[in-house]
C-alpha positions as CSV (number, residue, x, y, z in Angstrom):
1,M,-0.3,-0.1,0.0
2,R,2.2,2.5,0.9
3,Q,4.7,1.3,-2.2
4,Q,1.5,2.0,-4.6
5,C,1.2,5.5,-2.8
6,T,4.9,6.6,-3.2
7,I,4.4,5.6,-7.4
8,Q,1.1,7.6,-7.3
9,N,2.6,10.6,-5.4
10,M,5.9,10.3,-7.9
11,Q,3.3,10.0,-11.0
12,A,1.5,13.4,-9.2
13,V,4.6,15.5,-9.5
14,S,6.1,14.3,-12.9
15,R,3.0,15.4,-14.6
16,R,3.4,18.7,-12.4
17,A,6.7,19.3,-13.7
18,T,5.3,18.8,-17.1
19,L,2.8,21.3,-16.6
20,H,5.3,23.5,-15.4
21,E,7.2,23.1,-18.1
22,M,4.7,23.6,-20.7
23,I,3.8,26.5,-19.1
24,R,7.5,28.3,-18.9
25,D,7.6,28.3,-14.7
26,Y,11.0,26.8,-14.7
27,D,10.8,27.7,-11.2
28,H,8.2,25.3,-9.5
29,T,9.3,22.8,-12.5
30,C,12.8,22.8,-10.9
31,T,11.3,22.1,-7.3
32,D,9.3,20.0,-8.5
33,L,11.6,17.7,-10.4
34,R,13.8,18.1,-7.2
35,R,10.9,16.3,-5.2
36,L,10.9,13.6,-7.4
37,I,14.1,13.7,-7.8
38,T,13.9,12.7,-4.1
39,L,10.8,10.2,-4.3
40,L,13.0,8.4,-6.9
41,E,15.9,7.8,-4.8
42,D,14.3,7.0,-2.0
43,Q,12.5,4.3,-3.3
44,Q,15.7,3.0,-5.7
45,S,18.0,2.6,-1.8
46,N,14.5,0.9,-0.8
47,S,13.3,-1.9,-3.0
48,K,17.7,-2.2,-4.4
49,L,16.5,-3.1,-7.7
50,P,17.2,-0.4,-10.3
51,K,13.9,-0.6,-11.9
52,H,14.3,3.9,-11.3
53,S,17.7,4.1,-12.7
54,Q,16.2,5.1,-16.0
55,D,13.1,7.3,-14.5
56,L,15.4,8.9,-12.1
57,R,18.7,10.0,-15.5
58,Q,15.8,11.4,-16.8
59,A,14.7,13.4,-14.5
60,R,17.9,15.1,-13.7
61,I,18.5,16.1,-16.7
62,R,15.1,17.4,-17.0
63,L,16.3,19.6,-13.5
64,E,19.6,20.7,-16.0
65,K,17.3,21.8,-18.7
66,A,14.7,23.2,-17.0
67,N,17.7,24.8,-15.2
68,S,19.1,26.7,-18.2
69,E,15.6,27.7,-18.5
70,L,15.2,29.5,-15.5
71,K,18.8,31.5,-16.4
72,K,17.6,32.8,-18.8
73,G,15.3,34.4,-17.4
74,R,11.6,33.4,-19.7
75,A,8.5,34.9,-18.3
76,I,5.7,32.4,-17.8
77,D,3.2,32.0,-20.9
78,H,0.1,33.2,-18.9
79,Y,-1.4,32.2,-22.6
80,L,-1.1,28.5,-22.4
81,I,-2.4,28.4,-18.4
82,L,-5.5,29.7,-20.3
């Protein structure tokens, strides 16, 4: 039961990060991706199986890209929210 909740939390955080990324809200994207990486690392250390290694790698790449976009200082695209 606990593992299922954690997986659902990871999926929700990943989706939320994707939505923030779509509207160019890179500050919140980075926050969500850091949270996702923490959840994935915890899941991987508890299960001792490499099943989340690909997800963890992808999340780190996404975080790196979001950090570079954050440094560019682009404004949030509010029209995409509508």
